[in-house]
C-alpha positions, 0 to 999 in steps of 0.5 A, spaced: 469 568 525 472 567 531 470 563 537 473 565 543 473 560 549 476 563 556 479 556 558 485 555 562 491 550 558 492 547 565 487 546 570 488 550 577 485 547 583 487 552 589 486 548 596 489 554 600 488 561 598 494 566 600 492 573 599 499 576 601 502 571 595 497 573 590 498 581 591 506 580 591 505 576 584 500 581 581 504 587 583 510 583 579 506 582 573 502 588 573 504 593 578 509 600 576 515 596 577 512 589 574 513 586 567 508 590 563 510 597 566 517 595 564 515 593 557 511 599 556 517 604 558 522 600 553 517 601 548 515 608 549 523 610 549 524 607 542 520 613 539 525 618 542 531 614 541 537 617 537 539 612 532 535 606 528 540 601 532 538 604 539 530 603 536 531 596 534 534 594 541 529 598 545 524 594 541 527 588 542 527 588 549 520 591 550 517 586 546 521 580 550 520 583 557 512 583 555 511 576 554 503 574 556 
């Protein structure tokens, strides 16, 4: 069995919260124009690609784009 501990790799100490900056960062990572959205677009386009080479390129770009 696996034991999952939700623990950060490096401790985070927030002294001055900045909601505007947090909103900007979240939109870049998870918004419609963010990294996850781009990765999913590349990975979904690979299924309608005409050749295996194009499919391979879209798979590579999509997996590189989505690095959690």
